[in-house]
SEMAR-556643 format. One record per residue (C-alpha): residue number from 1; residue in three letters; x negated, y, z negated. Coordinates in nm, 4 decimals. Example, Ala and Ser with C-alpha at 12.3 -4.5 7.8 and 13.67 -1.06 7.14 Angstrom:
<nodes>
   num   residuo         xx         yy         zz
     1       ALA    -1.2300    -0.4500    -0.7800
     2       SER    -1.3670    -0.1060    -0.7140
</nodes>
This chain:
<nodes>
   num   residuo         xx         yy         zz
     1       MET    -5.4908     9.5283     3.0240
     2       GLU    -5.7678     9.4943     3.2047
     3       ASN    -6.1368     9.5232     3.1053
     4       GLU    -6.2907     9.7576     3.3939
     5       GLY    -6.6487     9.6766     3.2096
     6       PHE    -6.6414     9.2461     3.2134
     7       THR    -6.4280     9.2613     3.5891
     8       ALA    -6.7467     9.4454     3.7367
     9       LEU    -6.9671     9.2601     3.5942
    10       LEU    -6.7539     8.9555     3.6857
    11       ARG    -6.8079     9.1560     4.0535
    12       GLU    -7.1229     9.1822     4.0298
    13       ARG    -7.1847     8.7645     3.9963
    14       GLU    -7.0316     8.6801     4.2604
    15       ARG    -7.2374     8.8868     4.4210
    16       ALA    -7.5717     8.7320     4.3009
    17       ALA    -7.7631     8.5426     4.6310
    18       ASP    -7.8878     8.3052     4.4360
    19       ALA    -7.8558     8.1480     4.1355
    20       GLN    -8.1708     8.3683     3.9210
    21       ALA    -7.8971     8.6294     4.0074
    22       ARG    -7.6493     8.5098     3.8550
    23       ALA    -7.8121     8.3944     3.5586
    24       GLU    -7.9254     8.7503     3.5275
    25       VAL    -7.5472     8.8632     3.4839
    26       ASP    -7.5132     8.6063     3.3167
    27       ALA    -7.7146     8.7424     3.0330
    28       LYS    -7.5537     9.0508     3.0825
    29       ILE    -7.1860     8.9298     2.9870
    30       ARG    -7.3308     8.7574     2.7023
    31       ALA    -7.5284     8.9954     2.5629
    32       ARG    -7.1790     9.2970     2.6108
    33       TYR    -6.9217     9.0550     2.5124
    34       GLU    -7.0640     8.7600     2.3300
    35       ARG    -7.0231     8.7023     1.9303
    36       ASP    -6.9152     8.4601     1.7049
    37       ALA    -6.5720     8.5122     1.5496
    38       ALA    -6.2842     8.2853     1.3924
    39       VAL    -5.9946     8.2454     1.5886
    40       LEU    -5.6265     8.2113     1.5197
    41       ILE    -5.3486     8.1028     1.7130
    42       LEU    -4.9910     8.0354     1.6176
    43       ASP    -4.6802     7.9225     1.7559
    44       MET    -4.3993     7.9210     1.6696
    45       SER    -4.1421     7.6234     1.6418
    46       GLY    -3.8255     7.4856     1.8025
    47       PHE    -3.8009     7.6603     2.1124
    48       SER    -3.6441     7.4174     2.3055
    49       ARG    -3.3912     7.3512     2.0003
    50       ILE    -3.2799     7.6721     1.9189
    51       THR    -3.2626     7.7861     2.3053
    52       GLN    -3.0233     7.5192     2.3923
    53       ALA    -2.7383     7.6246     2.0801
    54       GLU    -2.7841     7.9437     2.0309
    55       GLY    -2.9453     8.0719     2.3638
    56       ILE    -3.1975     8.2608     2.4579
    57       ILE    -3.1456     8.5922     2.3236
    58       HIS    -3.0951     8.4355     1.9557
    59       PHE    -3.5137     8.2841     2.0168
    60       LEU    -3.5747     8.6437     2.0912
    61       GLY    -3.4892     8.8006     1.8417
    62       LEU    -3.6400     8.5724     1.6183
    63       ILE    -3.9857     8.6314     1.8003
    64       HIS    -3.9247     9.0017     1.6831
    65       ARG    -3.8266     8.9228     1.2745
    66       MET    -4.1846     8.6350     1.3241
    67       HIS    -4.3985     8.9755     1.4511
    68       ALA    -4.2557     9.1794     1.1899
    69       LEU    -4.3960     8.9555     0.9305
    70       VAL    -4.7300     8.7908     1.0775
    71       LEU    -4.8715     9.0942     1.2156
    72       PRO    -4.9330     9.2737     0.8803
    73       ILE    -5.0404     8.9661     0.7319
    74       ILE    -5.3198     8.9598     1.0440
    75       ASP    -5.3366     9.3561     1.0175
    76       ALA    -5.4043     9.3514     0.6440
    77       ALA    -5.6702     9.1092     0.6521
    78       PRO    -6.0307     9.1075     0.6151
    79       GLY    -6.1971     9.1566     0.9926
    80       GLY    -5.9003     9.0600     1.1252
    81       GLN    -5.7769     9.1824     1.4372
    82       LEU    -5.4611     9.0911     1.6963
    83       VAL    -5.5785     9.0345     2.0695
    84       LYS    -5.2437     8.9593     2.2370
    85       THR    -4.8405     8.8333     2.2161
    86       GLU    -4.7499     8.5880     2.4407
    87       ALA    -4.3948     8.4901     2.4580
    88       ASP    -4.3699     8.3089     2.0971
    89       ASN    -4.7745     8.2859     2.0276
    90       VAL    -4.9381     8.5307     1.8479
    91       TYR    -5.3032     8.5387     1.9401
    92       ALA    -5.5571     8.6358     1.6655
    93       MET    -5.9229     8.7519     1.5750
    94       PHE    -6.1483     8.7316     1.2444
    95       GLU    -6.4674     8.7942     1.0724
    96       THR    -6.4745     8.4762     0.8703
    97       THR    -6.2837     8.1590     0.9331
    98       GLN    -6.2019     8.1969     0.4874
    99       ALA    -6.0690     8.5218     0.6244
   100       ALA    -5.8841     8.3442     0.9033
   101       LEU    -5.7662     8.0673     0.6931
   102       ASP    -5.6218     8.2948     0.4295
   103       ALA    -5.4070     8.4964     0.6888
   104       ALA    -5.2782     8.1620     0.7613
   105       ILE    -5.1743     8.0507     0.4061
   106       GLU    -5.0031     8.3406     0.3770
   107       ILE    -4.7729     8.3227     0.7081
   108       GLN    -4.6714     8.0115     0.5979
   109       GLU    -4.5860     8.0668     0.2829
   110       THR    -4.3900     8.3734     0.3757
   111       CYS    -4.1896     8.2681     0.6542
   112       GLN    -4.1449     7.9846     0.4153
   113       ARG    -4.0144     8.2739     0.1619
   114       SER    -3.7998     8.4969     0.4058
   115       PHE    -3.6144     8.2066     0.5205
   116       ALA    -3.5759     8.0092     0.2386
   117       ASP    -3.1709     8.0359     0.2269
   118       ALA    -3.1284     8.0570     0.6211
   119       PRO    -2.9557     7.7949     0.8325
   120       ARG    -3.2222     7.6047     1.0204
   121       ASN    -3.1652     7.8079     1.3969
   122       ASP    -3.1842     8.1570     1.2119
   123       SER    -3.5179     8.0617     1.0463
   124       VAL    -3.8949     8.1181     1.1752
   125       ALA    -4.1365     7.8660     1.1649
   126       VAL    -4.4788     7.8636     1.2999
   127       SER    -4.7932     7.6078     1.4059
   128       ILE    -5.1705     7.7550     1.3483
   129       GLY    -5.4657     7.6478     1.4590
   130       ILE    -5.7930     7.8066     1.3689
   131       ALA    -6.1062     7.7503     1.5232
   132       TRP    -6.4504     7.8675     1.4962
   133       GLY    -6.7723     7.9497     1.7629
   134       ARG    -6.8976     8.1847     2.0167
   135       LEU    -6.6844     8.3351     2.2533
   136       LEU    -6.6034     8.6666     2.4762
   137       ASP    -6.4489     8.8931     2.3129
   138       LEU    -6.3505     9.1416     2.5881
   139       ASP    -6.3091     9.4737     2.3404
   140       GLY    -6.0165     9.3004     2.1512
   141       GLU    -5.8537     9.2877     2.4598
   142       GLU    -5.8584     8.9454     2.5575
   143       PHE    -6.1379     8.6514     2.4229
   144       TYR    -6.2776     8.3699     2.5868
   145       GLY    -6.4350     8.0575     2.5090
   146       ASP    -6.4429     7.7109     2.3309
   147       PRO    -6.2742     7.8177     1.9757
   148       VAL    -6.0028     7.9883     2.1841
   149       ASN    -5.9599     7.6622     2.3623
   150       LEU    -5.9662     7.4637     2.0424
   151       ALA    -5.7209     7.6633     1.8176
   152       SER    -5.4775     7.7237     2.1275
   153       LYS    -5.4857     7.2947     2.1327
   154       LEU    -5.4536     7.2310     1.6945
   155       GLY    -5.1690     7.5188     1.7036
   156       GLU    -4.9356     7.5243     1.9974
   157       ASP    -5.0219     7.1117     2.0585
   158       LEU    -5.1325     6.9339     1.8150
   159       ALA    -5.0251     7.1207     1.4374
   160       ASP    -4.6390     7.1237     1.3807
   161       ALA    -4.3880     7.3663     1.1648
   162       GLY    -4.5931     7.4079     0.8332
   163       GLU    -4.9038     7.3211     0.9173
   164       VAL    -5.2213     7.5023     0.9385
   165       PHE    -5.5070     7.2942     1.1922
   166       VAL    -5.8525     7.4165     1.1305
   167       THR    -6.1487     7.2281     1.3558
   168       GLN    -6.3696     7.0200     1.0960
   169       GLU    -6.6260     7.3004     1.1514
   170       ALA    -6.4609     7.5960     1.0684
   171       ALA    -6.3593     7.4689     0.7682
   172       SER    -6.6288     7.4059     0.6456
   173       GLY    -6.7152     7.6075     0.3291
   174       VAL    -6.3710     7.7722     0.2872
   175       VAL    -6.1858     7.7315    -0.0428
   176       LEU    -5.8263     7.6438    -0.0074
   177       PRO    -5.5560     7.8390    -0.2888
   178       ALA    -5.3751     7.6026    -0.5205
   179       GLY    -5.0504     7.4376    -0.4186
   180       TRP    -5.2490     7.3769    -0.0639
   181       THR    -5.4341     7.0735     0.0259
   182       ALA    -5.6841     6.9423     0.3056
   183       THR    -5.6894     6.6602     0.4976
   184       GLN    -5.8600     6.4811     0.7066
   185       ARG    -5.7683     6.4436     1.0949
   186       SER    -5.9038     6.3554     1.4573
   187       ALA    -5.7148     6.3639     1.7524
   188       GLN    -5.8095     6.3465     2.1424
   189       ILE    -5.5999     6.5827     2.3924
   190       SER    -5.7143     6.6594     2.7107
   191       GLY    -5.9597     6.3898     2.6973
   192       VAL    -6.1727     6.6006     2.4342
   193       ASP    -6.2200     6.4036     2.1052
   194       ILE    -6.1069     6.7219     1.8006
   195       ALA    -6.2073     6.6557     1.4129
   196       PHE    -6.0212     6.8665     1.2380
   197       VAL    -5.8421     6.9796     0.9146
   198       SER    -5.4740     6.9361     0.7922
   199       VAL    -5.3895     7.2124     0.5765
   200       GLN    -5.0387     7.1705     0.4007
   201       ARG    -4.8927     7.3544     0.1124
   202       ASP    -4.8976     7.0134    -0.1612
   203       PRO    -4.5709     6.8510    -0.1930
   204       SER    -4.5640     6.7629    -0.5029
</nodes>
């Protein structure tokens, strides 16, 4: 859904006569849409394997089951807000990183518990990335900014099924529940160095 106010400001920016005029429009955009938030981006695992073995309809059914499990957890979290779902991805915002991490851990525990006895190709397994920072929040309809990009890289490109990756900045001060551990890690992706924390269930 297009945010008409944001689109109008972008058009105003395009018509700006010089750098000063563009800067004035940028200030309007920041004043209207910019805020700090925790971003959670979730990706379902096993698309290629499952679709090749079971077909796309089977995987679409798993996406529907994933939504039924995940979306209520986001909605119930303090300050949790679903922004959108796209294919097998879920995009959400939270007022604090702790709320985002708590929701991520509950999601992982719920998926594991719900499919503990299911065959591998009938199970929902997800990877999650979390980042904190300043972004453009288009009234909950869409969001843009560095934390969105970082959470996407962590959740979609780096984390494996059952993992939660949190940027080092976002992980500062969060508290893990019993049975979960955090490991400092780093990676380079798309030419960007990312320091993050891997949050996983304690194997013991």
